FIVEXTI-230181 format. One record per residue: x, y, z of N, C-alpha, C in turn. Coordinates in steps of 0.001 Angstrom, whole numbers, plus 500000, padded with zeros to 6 digits. Each point is the difference from the previous one (the first is absolute). Layout:
// residues N
XYZXYZXYZ;...
This chain:
// residues 632
330802449679692849499779501298498649499328500583501088;499377501749499552499565500983500796498404499764499799;499593499642498971498502499299499814499482499138500823;500916499106500287500088498668501050499342501034501633;501412500678500224499514500536501018498973500665500179;499644501414499094498535500748500197498624498726500402;500248499073498913499148499437500325499298498921501050;501554499831501157499899499515501109499221500719500605;500376501594500532499662500894500463498840500011499896;499087499882498635498602499835500067499306499587500391;500693498794499600499242498532500784499970500009501510;501030500962500677499842500225501166499325500552500923;499471501505498732499968501170500626500612500796500577;501747499988499763500505500557500528500130501694500139;500968500661501062499409501416499883500714500558499047;500077501273500056500332500515498744501769500044499916;500426500517501147501467499761500526500877498595499265;498799499024499948500811498756499833500085500131498640;499239500499498965500070500240499064501151500591499168;500395501261500881501025500688499657501302499163500133;500279499044501090500983499617500115500209498893499016;499407499742499395499836498497498721500226501129499012;499959501027499663500068500800498898501270500335500136;500870500543501381501085500239499563501438498963500705;499397498783499721500695499061500254500127499410498290;498992500306499160500173499673498912500673500452498846;499469502009500607500790500881499577501955499487500075;500171499876500791501201499598500768500919498924498995;499544498592499742500221499174499096500117500341499057;500677499584498833500835500426498587498799498843499157;499130499264500161499452498868499299499093500934499402;499020500918500505499187501051499908500041501135499744;499428500991498649499871501449499515499505500420501092;500552501417500234498954500642501018498419500219499607;500263500397498367498615500757499605498999498578500372;500515498543499651499274499112499930499102499544501927;500996500275500964499738500195501089499031500670501063;500420501649498946499250500793500186498315499702499665;499755498977499151498864500317498832499578498848501116;500764498886500191498985498874500864499567500497501475;500723501143500573499743500372501091498656500759500243;499738501133498593498778500579499972498858499117499319;500270499081499485499062498905499840499418499140501129;500909499882501123499682499061501307499487501076500858;499872501445500078499627500871500698498670500120499592;500312499630498532497924500510499539499436498699500744;500285498849499110499136498762501052500013500248501126;500864500448500844499883499895501516498689500868500624;499992501140499043498919501254500130498462498961499328;500112499372499015499149499113499565499167499197501242;500632499176500008500074498445500955499215500699501453;500657501406500579499484500577501284498649500380499704;499888500757498963498623500466499605498689498960499667;500858498692499978499107498958499767499813499123500955;500475499837501033500184499961501269498767500666500702;500211501524499842499033500873500976499029499839499614;499329499639498444499204500070499387499309498622500499;500889499095500392499394498125500247499663500876501318;500953500301501374499724500711500878498180500563500404;499925500990498952499201500827500199498460499202499444;500149499115499327499275499270499080499657498527501102;500635500041501067499901498727500923498901501216500923;500579501308500318499492500052501203498517500358499674;499637500641498336498421500242499324499625498652500478;500266498898499762499241498894499839499443499249501840;501389500587500654499745499770501742498849500849500369;500120501270499366498851500984500385498912499393499450;500101500018498709498735499330499271498996498870500833;500948499073500810499368498762500654499343500458501114;500860500856500542499641501024501661498404500708499624;500363501057498934498574500279499519498659499087499542;500361498920499722498789499000499517499466500006501019;500031499568501390499352500123501466499957501211500191;498940500543499428499819501613500613499319499838501017;499687500411501263499751500190500801498581501234499971;498847499236500642498873501326499553500037501489500784;501094499665500739500778501480500682500164501025498709;499889501195499849500392500648498557501242500362500972;499424500534501199502213501139500167500744498424500863;499682498925499938501087499303500296500442499400498355;499158499982498703500499499805498954500941501332500036;499842501122499771500525500882499960501715500130500831;499976499684500931500954499765500459501196499197499836;498978498906500011500997498483498788500596500709499006;499254500735499181500674500829498727501154500740500078;499198500563500881501892501041500014501273499182500703;499475499549501045501246499305500868500682499183498968;499451499037498351500514499174499347500688501405499108;499645501049499547500293500903499332501146500175500749;500037500552500618501606500294501008501143499006499961;499361498808500339501427499032499754499895499353498675;499293500275498956500213499791498216501428501154499937;499458501010499934500917500717499957501120500388500614;499900499785501349501090500332500898500365501528500551;498659500480499741500012501300500618499903500599501075;500254501119500639499802501022501056498339499561500313;499265500698499458498946500060500282498603499276498886;499091499571499938498826499704499343498399500037500743;499564500808499286498585500475499774498996500091499384;498941499864500212498888499804498917498843500893500308;499411500633498991498716501098499935499085499528499010;498930500270500329498747499343499642499557501682499023;499194499675498975499742501517499491498156500344500713;500009500880499829498447500154500223499276501399499266;499239499433499061500034501003498829498639501164500838;499505499488500948498987501367500317500804501363500581;501332499126500754500734501308500560501196500474498818;499930499154499151501238500388498812501313500204500421;500246498699500524501462499827500476500437498334500178;500652499965500422500502498451500727500657500288501387;499330499282501235500484500029501563500479498187499827;501187500754501327501036498752500435498931499517501208;500318498710499345499266498808500991500932499464500965;501476499442499137500433499335500771501975499978499536;500925500364501129501309500378499520500520499128501332;501360499317499233500884499343500692501304500264499767;500240499840501211501763500716500293499995501476500397;498425500616500252500012501369501015500658500063501137;500015501085500060500937500785501534498815500657500529;498346500976499215499769500785500909498420499870499207;499037500745500333498451499161499761499646501635499047;501133500596499550499403501076498785499462499458498889;500071499007499826499247499607498815498803499392499863;499666499585501647498590499548500009498756500717499309;498840499049499310499295500766499511500064501352498869;501409499870499486500742501079499443499287500274498383;498908500941499664499860500189498877500934500567498982;500173499514498541500790500538499159499328500198498857;500189501089499940498676500713499084500479499562498145;499041499651499304500274499484498740501141501086499357;501439499349499827500642501036498662501082500674500998;499825499640501647501109500706500830500896498700500702;501405500247499930500932498908500204499769498801499257;501056499014500496500084498953499272498562499127499618;499352500057501151498561499229499995498938500880499522;499967501013499829499043500853499409500281499608498383;501472499866499401499891500302498919499642498462499183;500473498716500995499819498581499251498422499859500206;499360500724501178498133499658500040500182500866498784;500283501197499328499516500418499463500080499208498348;501422499442499868500618500539498344499642497769500014;499796499615501368500273498487499551501110499488499682;500730500708499907501467499747499838500885499698501461;501126498988499723500981500470501052500984501217499812;500409500345501144500789501158500100501319499943501468;501015500160499154501368499830501469500396501222499492;500516500567501160500959501294500012501245499141501359;501022500542499725501129499726500783500423501007501217;499369501169499734499957500886501087498466500669499981;499266500105500883498298500399499974499955501451499991;500833500369501394500126501419499685500946501048499381;500814499270498866500686501264498768499252499628498776;498999498798500153499437499581498589499132501016499600;500139500873498782499188501405499626498562499324499099;500366498537499705498699499558499291498458499692500580;500151500284501744499243499480500555499274501651500459;498643499974500318499205501156500745500397499602501692;500603500852500347499882499529501690498868500467500590;499398499186500961498808500957501095500771499787501485;499650501182500821500715499845500914499868499043500941;498521499291500367499891498951500812500798498386499610;499877499858499022500786499334498826501547499719500308;500383501059500027501556500471500362500328499722501561;499072500677500571500482499508501832499749498722500094;499037499410499556500176498099500358501281499548499550;500159500700498613501306499432499423501487500142500742;500318501280500649500767500376500829499964499197501381;498874499846500419500038499257501343500538498822499580;499760499577499019500460498538500222501554500024498531;500255501053500321501619500087499501499889499284498489;499328500175499007499888499712498569500315500350499331;501011499686498983500754500577498354499303499422499225;500375498729499967499852498920498726498516499724500258;499416500031498811498299499317500599499797499651498101;499345498720500239499628499487498815498566499859500459;499298500031498829498107499746500005499903499597499021;499219498132499722499581499753499353498363499746500003;499268500199498664498279500215500208499878498376500706;498454499936500796499250498700500302498598500137498974;500454499078498870498785499879499172499211498821499996;499043500440500115498765498896499929498871500432498787;500004499116498720499206500185499543500060501399499248;500748500699499409500768501019499733499741500866500347;499671499866501506499655501179500434501180500169501591;500541501271500247500885499980500995499513499894501209;500155498914501270499220500346500803500833500324501498;501703500402499598500783500486500536501238500065499676;501099499551501183501185500800499302500903499064501075;500806499280499451501437499486500954500874500245500187;501012500730500950501168500557500108501306499360500403;500867500696499809501298498551500249500747501632500031;500598500136501467501179501370500199500909499765501049;500898500385499308501754500356501037499979500977500365;500888500285501128500334501096500963501374500526499333;500601499367499088501140500546499360499824500466498201;500623500941499680499519499966498374500580498664499133;499549500202499264500620499079499080498602499200499024;500357500151498728499142499479499081499217498422500011;498651500070500076499606498218499494500304499469498784;500283498615499977500439499520498891498699499834499204;500304499802498276498714499580499263499407498154500670;501096499427500594499507498739500226499169500113501337;500360500915500922499343500418501333498640500660499411;499570500713499073499244500443499662498817499284499255;500788499002499280499245498674499592499117499357500924;501149499588501032499942498886501286498293500353500393;499855501404500456499119501061500935499073499494499367;500037500564498422498169500542499588499785498155499606;501189498979499831499241498555499697498938499403501724;501254500641501082499227499737501039498909500790500434;500031501233499280498799500655500454498361499652499145;500635499678498757498672499234499200499277498835500956;501182499012500582499287498967501220499127500399501290;501154501279500166498818500356501209498528501020499665;500343500243498981498245500454499271498938498977500520;500580499046499242498879499004500011499573499351500980;501102499682501256500154499812501252499201501125501020;500108500878499435498886501011500969498673500046499618;500032500033498752498384499967499326499728498431500660;500375498658499560499597499112500728499214500216501468;501384500157501355500154500207501119498206501241500187;500211500969499291498520500998500171498960498907499587;499933499427498907499011499585499581499590498882501105;500735499199501236500107499315500768499044500402501152;500946501274500102499672500649501337498416501006499915;499633500555498670498745499864499754498853498646500137;500349498939499479499112498867499729499539499867501744;501988499822500628499768499660501708498693501146500749;500373501493499559499293500623500489498251500099499709;500340499587498711498100499563499185499325498623500971;501049499232500160499227498882501093499928500424500995;500607500803500887499643500516500950498871500765500931;500120500908498714498663501013499791498825499120499344;500137499038499462498848498866499671499647499232501573;500961499452500493499700499281500984499347500723501054;500343501577500322499433500339500430498407500529499728;500156500373498865498451500132499553498884498851500220;501129499170499476498979498021500397500241500190501602;500375500609500841499702499552501770499152501027499804;499491501220499680499188501125500272498800499158499297;500209499670499182498704499281499332499405498462500463;500732499854500923499229498452501016499889500996500856;500183501127500744500016500545501215498412500600499507;499623500628499099499339500714499119498762498612499981;500598498450499711498701499524499613499576499573501918;500928499497499972499412499735501741499108500740500360;500500501461500097499042501357500905498705500159499189;499741499665498739498829500063499430499323498599500277;500746499281499735499247498530500509499418499825501745;500743500893500864499706500124501052498401500769500445;500224501208498793499265501056499967498731499453499575;499973499100499066498918499285498903499238499158501212;501279499538501034499295498785500968499136500878500700;500423500903500867499556500893500845498871500796499207;500025500278498776498322500459499378499110499083499897;500276498965499578499283498784499847499397499618501470;500788499884501032499338499694501528499056501201500327;500522501413500051498688500908500355499288499921498720;499639499934498862499071499554498963498725498487500744;500868499616500925498959498654500122499402500435501004;501021501019501239499335500275501140498680500760499642;500062500804498616498300500789499831499292498877499814;500464499297498819498736499231499723499482499051500568;500849499610500964499621499115501459499244500862501259;499845501027499686499226500675501044501121500405501144;501161500120499927500860499875500950500081501263500987;501028499995501054499777501008500908501676500806500068;499816500977500909501653501116499882500986498631500332;499792499208501188500973499447500336500799498564498904;499396500049499541500261499297498478500840500854499454;499231501365499679501110500792498674501259500131501237;499659500454501224501956500591500560500837498312499778;499327498540500168501042499086499835500376499605498702;499407500721499047499959499357498463501300501066499710;500530501407500918500338500869499739501584500054500451;499727499668501216501483499483500934500282498896499456;499169498770499647500871498762499527501440500388499433;500078500487498859500800500883498553500801500466500506;499731501330500810500675500961500532500593500157501158;499416499237500914500187499985501744499535501246500528;500624500345501212499606501306500378498732499926501326;500243501251500088498244500226501058499096500661499080;498958499375499777499043500726499408498398500550500364;499297500951500119498938500378501351499101500522498542;498785499898499917498725501024499290498914500254500924;499724501511499707499769500944500607498684500320498809;498784500169501000498820500695499352499686501223499569;499139500989500000499981501116499797499963501175501262;500050499409500975499894500413501469501614499714500522;501025499451499155501330499463500507499549498886501278;498954499358500141499946499122500569500649498735499576;500657498996500945500558498730499217498976498634499536;500191499764498644499158498943499753500365498858499509;501658499391499907500215499171500513502180500013499575;500198499161500414501694500395500466500904498491499592;501347500192500438500594499001499581500241499034501659;500142498848500235500299499814501762500750500503500662;501220500204499391500956500387500736499868501362500068;499110500894499341499478501531500460499927499905501331;500803501035500796499216500518501567499350500958499931;499098500449500954499341501425500315500724500830499735;501457500164500379500791501127499502500178500105498877;500021498827499016500415500224498562498745500900499441;498573498930500740498904500731499184499970501447499955;500412500504501220499462501072500630501425501286498866;501419499076499860500820501057499581499163500429498220;499685498706499220499526499845499073498941500773499466;499099500425501396498531500742499879500876501651499890;500681500109500639500465501266500384500667500108498668;500544499391498714500659500139498986498677500526498958;499131499040500166498852500464499495498952501114499830;499981500681501587499997501272500173500925501250499265;500891499631500048501348501041499932500258500142498352;499886498595499401500350500384498772498895499937498793;500015500573498801499723500281498966500156499005498836;498866499241499358500462499125498624499031500062498967;500488499861499343499525499949498571498939498351499563;498847500405500025499114498668500016500659499095499206;499821498864500868500692498510498905501417499980499855;500610500971500477501647499620499794500289499861501227;501288499259499960501006499691501122501033501187500103;500006500269501097500736501229500467500659499769500894;501322500381500113501232499554501334499241501163500785;500083499756501513499625501418500969500991499095501078;501369500804499479501178500243501658500184498353499552;499447498708501075500392499090499492499099498651499977;498857500728499627498616498829499763499394500697498496;499366498755499390499556500696498739498425499982500364;499724501122499175497805500072500327499805500154498550;498617499221500086499303499978498921498407500129499925;499663501377499818498782500372500412498994499132499066;498691499902500833498995499199499543498833500716499554;499353500324498780499776501099499494498866499624499156;498650499735500104499278499392498441499033501656499900;500506500285498432499058501175499708500764501407500701;499164500633500905500359500756500883499786499875501178;499891498786500400499960499976501341501191498848500599;500165500639501313501184499444500581499575498605501110;500532498856499422499692498676500278501370499378501457;500685500778499981501259499908501015501000500213499279;501234499070500547501320500345499637501165498531500567;500393499118499215501124499263500007501069500477500484;500651499626501386501673500125500185500500498717500107;501476499931499555500840498949499838500914500757500410;500803499294501280501345499871499959501230498976500112;500522500094498951501061499520499576500742499450501549;500687498566499686500934499335501004501026500719500245;500853500264501235500901501386500073501256499333498882;500383498810499385501161499637499898499271499978498071;499034500008499475499137499838498857500928500794498755;499893499424499130501355500890498805498384500911499524;500730501573499286498676500510499410499547499613499199;498437500103500281499182499402499006499886500609498507;499520499073498942500137500279498396498401500431499466;500141500293498983498671500351499650498954498878500210;500838498499499330498796499252500184499304499513501917;500849500406500991499322499844500933499154501156500572;500212501202499370499018501241500264498823499637498963;499764499533499265499006499568499117499161498721501088;500538499214500978499573498821500807498651500957500598;501278501070500608498706500837500940499149500740499458;500456500724498684498734500725499618499144498837499783;500256498752499347498648498987499785499606500084501342;500860499674501108499147499576501362499020500961500328;500357501614499310499463500977500434498477499868498967;500084499603499280498799499776499064499368499154500412;500245499039500483499181498771500483499141500547501407;500883500485500705499466500671501330499070501278499694;500049500899499156498941500522499465498760499375499182;500393499068499517498388499168499563499400499389501152;500735499476501244499251499350501258499615500827500325;500695501733500242499210500606501378498525500683498859;500400499691498545498774500754498887498932499131500381;499897498389499640499636499126500249499295500034501420;500663499772501270499308500342501373499230500705500178;500700501435499392498974501283500104498571499587498971;500089499820499080498602499721499070499317498842500927;500650498966500212498879498852500932499791500716501245;500678500653500817499025500895501162499312501338499403;500036500025499377499288501564499622498615498595499511;500049499223499591498792498881499607499231499649500815;500867499509500843499698499114501418499702500962501218;500390501384500299499231501036500522498738500432499945;500007499954498470498225500371499449498986498645500393;500661499022499969499201499373500527499688499476501357;501183500248500431499719500301501514499095500939500575;500129501343499356499786501126500387497981499975499820;499977499398498956498650499322499709499269499568500663;500908499030500632499185499030501167499772500883501191;501366500379500414499564500898501496499198501008499613;500058500627499299498578501000499894498518499264499960;499567498698499534498678499760500449499940499380501246;501418499867500785499775499064501140499620501505500658;500656501353500093499759500970500670498634500890499706;499476499629498871498272500599499798499295498620499629;499774499063500585499624498637499279498615500161499387;499783499212499291499011499653499654499260498821500294;498867499818499521499176498115500222500667499199499490;500807500571499024500287498514499203501840499908500320;500577501204500809501358500106500629500553498522500009;499501499359500963500545498864500334499689498646499631;499176499657499147500042498878499165500357499653499236;501376500777499754501084499869498747501133500060500969;500040500737501066501112500325500510501395498722500561;498895498802499865501170499132500313501234499478498902;499081499525499139501152500007498342500759501079500055;499606501358499605500582501022500461501363499989500298;499474500381501275500749499441500933501498499518500094;499631498655499428501306499134499931500317500523498833;499552500206498739500863500628498765501171500905500568;499777500859501055500999501221500330501053499291501543;499810498563499892500019499413501036499603500681501509;499480501124500402499095500536500751499236498624500740;500016500450501525499283499190500695499159500372500855;498771500439499616499037501246500715499655499683501398;499996498393500450499507500204501431501386499138501145;500800500534499359501681500292501092500074501170500280;500725500261501533500038501200500430500406501170499497;499355501432499385500682500636498884500049501313501045;501128501147499202500005501527501148499473500544498697;499139501154500370499849500771498638501069501593500531;500195500386499087501400501245500074499369501141498740;499580500847500165499808501208499536501180501067499948;500962500135499019501231500677499851499436501139499038;501200501515500181499469500924500191501692501080499047;500194500428498877501076500757500342499786501494498962;500670500282499565500293501328499351499030499708498856;499444500986499033499213499989498827501297499441498642;501222500399500539500368499837498491500805498728500609;500035499065500950500185498617500224498969498721500175;498396500604499224499454499078500565500174498946499006;500093500476498688500047498416499211500999499229500243;501646500190500130500614499567500962499728499055500978;499324500823500975499474499296501320499426498663499309;498363500565499524499543499037499534500742498703499233;500762500332499263501353499063498963500106499272501561;500858500363500907500631499186501361499104498863500291;498425500512500588499132499803500493499471498469499152;499951500089498723499697498982498810500842499102500512;501680500165500300501075499241499963499788498970500942;499862500946501135499370498925501367499264499326500091;498716499873499365499111499429499914500179498701499176;500810500566498626500565498864498914500597498922501288;501024500478500445501059499162501014499579499475500702;499141500352500787499600499495501298498374499107499893;499103500055499119498828499606499663499215500677500193;499943501531500424498974500682500041499035500633499130;499087501162500372499382500692498925500512501285500820;499851501261498407500319501408500236499058500187498668;499725501338500425499084501282498813500915501329500535;499021500956499714500353501240500011498332500439500520;500182501092500768498660500493500371500238501393500337;499296500938499255500291501579500772501331500595500544;500654499377498228501468500773500357500952498954501607;499438499039499985500490498624501298500401499088499344;501302499337500441500002498670499566499354499096501350;499827499215499498499060498751500671500293498799499685;500667499152501732500958498730499758498933499373500960;499974498542499785499350498924500570501169498972500115;500637499633500974501201498891500326499437499047500529;500352499059500240499839498790500728500866500026500783;499767500288501551501290500301500914498669500048501561;501039499932500801499238499658501466500274501432500886;501479500135499721500582501443500385499970501069500065;498736500766500058500002501582499331500789500610500404;500291500009500855500974501835500485501523499685499376;500693498803499933501236499860499539500104500362498721;498791499523499127499628499608498920500256501496499363;499077500791500809499616501349499440501209500694499691;501047500152501912501113500569499849501156499502498526;499863498667500157501572499474498828499173500805498613;498630499721499725499497500987498485500144501455499869;499737500251501145500139501692500237501725500385499538;500596498877500622501541500678500145500674499689498478;499284498718499154500087499172498764499717501543498616;498955499999499969499324501159499454500614501144499956;500148500550501144500694500864500189501584500553499205;500742498472500364501115500197499211499777500225498506;499464498757499286499939500287498868499580501017499303;498660500931500747499596500849499149500870501374500801;500662499563500654501035501503500345499152500751500481;498812499720500793499127501235501126499398499099501026;499426500431500846499495499483500824498199499276499757;499347499038500465499142499804499211499133499476501542;498565500799499915499270499283501052498700499239499606;500483499182501390499195498519499817498756499357500799;499045500303499678499118499512501847499703498621499195;499871499045500974499463498654500126498971499710501032;499300498868499145499207499206501207499855498472499664;499541499331501161500101498658500113500389499682500964;500717498314499732499331498981498771498696499645499950;499357499667499136498822499765499648499967498671499320;499295498704500144500181499123499440498885499490499174;499035500979499519498906499890498898499830501340499495;500097499589498285499633500875499284498694501060500175;499192499505500734498954500924500297500094501528500875;501654499239500712500000501755500835501056500536499492;500242499857498668500944500879499496499223501306499656;499358500505499561499256501073500274500196500895501087;499579499394501423500472500285501325501695500420500401;500249499102499182501405500156500717500574500738498898;499793500449498453500244501012499396499888501327500873;498315500028500659500425501333499997500115500526501483;500600498755500676500488500576501168502040500519499826;500151498823498957501684500510499951499934501704499247;498602499930499099500573501329499514499146501324500869;499204499646501128500060501026500837501601499836501050;500675498874500283501572500182500331500933500851499701;499715500319498290500835500318499456499433501473499778;498729500887500464499827501084499654500327500374501643;499949499097501075500300500310501399501485500788500104;500527498948499111501537500387500165499874501500499283;499561500024499170500068501394498970499536501336501116;499043499960500201499007500761501144500949500272500999;500935498613500599500859500462501481501494500617499505;499936500240498656501327500587499344500951498640500085;499699499154500062501067498581499724500236499416498814;499598501242498876500441499285498341500968499770499664;500238498842499425500862498975499893500430498815501181;499280500388500487499833498929501307499152498709499881;500522498845500930498625499120499651499176499346501449;498844499443500028499463499439500988498952499481499973;499406498525500771498717499890499636499176500343501011;498789499704499819498733500150501143500418500209501270;500493498692500567500425499292500985500854501682500806;500978499940499642501172501224500242499514501357500102;498855500280499178499649501262500117499055500265500819;499101498695500170499190499950501355498509500907499430;499765500390501277498318500873500078500525501569498744;501147500609500311500383500966499290499936499614498702;499539499018499412500284499059498556498384500287499845;498932500069500692498799499728499548499756501630500076;500551500870501090499106501495499804501077500655498766;500900499821499598500615500432498448499427499030498610;500009499130499996499617498888499275498689500999499288;500101499356498378498813500430499441498746499116500217;500566498376499870499134499113499820499750499304501428;500684499994500610499981499061501623498584500274500735;499613498999500841498752500110500528500443499765501244;499181500289501037500174499819501586499807498038500148;499164499063498890499546498897500255501702499606500001;500726500830498557501093499094499873500827500214500604;500142500638501185500660500606500796500134499192501106;498778499650500433499801498729501165500043498944499271;499897499241498990500574499098499698501190499784499789;500705500743499510501745499774499893500381500052501294;499597500692501223500571500626501095499721498593500658;498554499311500443499822499141501090499369498764499111;500328499797498753499551499014499374500508498475500676;501107499970500367500322498993500368499409499443501254;499936501477501143498891499149501545498773499930499480;499209500609498853498771499641499846499632498765499215;500649500084499174500183498003499493500418499090501127;500577500275501088500195498895500640498653500162500945;499220500622500658498867500362500667499046499318498850;499742500401499151498933499080499180500383498716499902;500818499045499915500474498525499466500106499794501633;500455500278501393499717499449500793499085500678501439;499524501027499581498390500416501041501091500448500767;501223500666499929500574500604501143499262501616499827;501348500339500990499544501307500321501325501227499889;500691499506499266501265500574500009499868501803499708;499197500318499203499522501413499507499756500696501242;498417499597500699499716500245501361500995500501500643;500702499158500302501186499829501249501334501099499621;500380500389498585500536501040499964499305501351500144;498706500204499686499328500871499585500028500684501717;499829498872500930499705500180501483501320500452500615;501265499275499792501373500078500021500090501501499792;500219500819498585500085501301500049498851501163501066;499033499150499958499266501018500905500024500335501605;500492498646500274500503499510501286501528500852500133;500275500784498884501768500332500415501153499339500345;499035499022498971501370499108499594500383499003501229;499209499708501134499554499747501269499719498474499718;501095498798500958498902498772499258499280499580500946;500029500902501314499149499480501143498590500784499590;500186501125499791498503500850499594499214498956498976;501664499930498878498599498945499079499421498826500291;500773499125500815499546499267500912498429500196500708;500053500854500522498771500123501217498572500746498684;500729500435499398498852500930498630499599498120498690;501002499237500155499210498910499126499368499030500958;500474499966501009499541499124500945500931498862500093;501261499738499672500675498912500066501370500335500724;500556498722499758501678500176500988500719500477499742;500717500952500578501092500653499507501026499165498719;499923499159500401500816499013499350499673499478498626;498725500239500001499041499538498396500305501119499476;499972501491500556500479501412499136501186499725499540;501055499484500620501601499745499516499751498808499095;499335499257500131500092498952499000499473500233498194;499380501275500409498973500378498768500933501020499357;500683501035500997500983500542499279501039499959499387;500468498461500599501315499483499502499398499019498623;498817499998499539499613499226499231499748501491498310;499588501116501035499945500892498977501381500311499758;501061500088500481501086500054499642500740499477498716;499879498353500166500325499123499104498776500588498789;498620499935500360499457500556498354500928501560499469;500002500839500416500344501313499957501494500503499790;500851499261500299501353499797500296500350500532501424;501329500092499866500908500905501188499626501016500682;499885500883498762499792501515500147498588500429500140;499031498717500328498581500723499763499589500963501104;501053500261501225499738500791500864500827501390500144;500656499887498922500835501762500109499442501106499653;500053500827500201499243501381500142499266500063498524;500570499973498602499616500194498831498760498606499714;500525498838500391498701498970499911499335500417501014;500376500022501051498767500034500767499092501306499763;500234501155499485499291500911499795498875499372498506;500627499259499320499691499933498901498644498710500218;500468499254501011498962498893500358499032500525500815;500057501421500776498633500192500892499725500654498801;500201500822499032499062500809498701499299499321499716;500418498372499482499475499217499087498784499400501146;500390499666501341498754499404501187498686500623499861;500591501638500577498606500762499654499583499871499093;500398500159498379499374500223499011499244498522499904;500323498669500236499139499204500274498785499970500637;500485500665501251498598500241501275499063500845499344;500563501307499154499028500494499401498995499808498621;500633499035499312499757499176498788498701499201500661;500193499153501080499149499187500787500488498706499292;501008499838500046500236498796498985500372498519501309;499918500320501415500309499074500594499382500412501205;498743498780500395499226500199501223501188500392501361;500973499316499514500874499864501689500245501592499881;499968501244499371500527501004499971498921501255500013;499165499416500508498751500970500404500145501632501142;500756498772500800500990500989501049498199501390500815;
């Protein structure tokens, strides 16, 4: 029967041609009427269409389930999620192109993010304004929209840039469905073909259902991405917090160490160590005259000189760490007084320092300023005490020496050691600074200092007078940045001789000024008889004692005749033979005595300049009647 044939075809899913063959065979037989055969034929075709739609729906549902499974494993990368959605949409509808756009309320449009099946890049970041084209219409109305022929569809408002992108991809038939999450349109999902043709209701329904799943997936991906980015930011903030905590702890530790230095009465070297331990690099601290006070052990003299040049050249706000070329400098200031400068050179490969490291430098500057201030105040107090003692020794009273031992002990001054007396003079504008330098020297070398009549007086324990005077003259001139005139006397080993030594040193200083040698230095021995003539306070007795002292002392202790021999030697025209006849001794005796004189007076005793002073001293001795051997 015909109905059994049609049923077999439905079960087998046969093509349309097989249905026509069965109909023709049934009409050819006389067993059934033509109307009945035709009715069964039409019913079989209807059933075939229903079954085809059901199978298509089942395939679509199966595809949606597969897509749902894929989208359930949402990657945290939003771009990867969008690409996966568009790829699934193209497979689901078996279309030429599939793409997706996301809404941008600020720009009042939806811009294309991903496209699969494209042959150009015209779509990249394409903004479709709300109400324009298929995408703009869907984004505005939140309803699906399908067109069989985009460019001939009069229902659409066309935008030139949107149409240009469609032409670049040869798009003709376009379907757009909204991506809706929590009643808000977040974008549009598209399916497109390069040939005309309407999209079926099943295709529109399938893409809309998939768009609902896709909207959830996009939202989840965005949330996960935001979460991961937040975690990344949180980790960054945490790392930054840990770094800042470490830096703060390091700064606090450095601060505590520096406060401990102040409380313990530490020095500049400890400040240098406490600063460079956390920071590294090389550091030097200079006083207000740019003399280096302390520096790191690896800092060379060349480094110190380079740092000093930066100090001189650069000006910086007091108390603040300021970058000057490759080094950082901090000015040491107390009130309006300049106390010096701290200079730090980072290691060559060191990272740029941050605020905490600058705070360490600035704390070091504060501590260095405090130490300098303490030192200055202590030095000023000690200078007053040393000055008072020296003033009393230069103008002694009957009770001066009774308490000398205890007062000297407190100042670490040893009055019976050999001392040199120096009188220094500078310009009026530098006198106060000169007095401070002299006071610092007295404190550092356990001596005494004071000021007298615009000059600075310094008493130091030392033997080599001439070398000391030259060194001090150079040092003071460098620190004051102007020449200093220094006269010196001594050494002496009895405080009772201080007034006469002070007078002699003053005379030497005055003689230098009178000779036009201001800014120079000299001792009485170096000036010779000129000092006696030009000085204000020197006497002939002082000159004789200073010039012939070793010979007079030798003759007194040994009952010898070195002074008489020397006088006769000069009177005899420096002839040994004539001197021997005048003295009634053998020439060898004269030679031996002259050798002894050389050992006592030095190898230069018979040079013209020394010889002149010796002859003047001998004549002054003869005129003063101090030796019975020179009555002549």
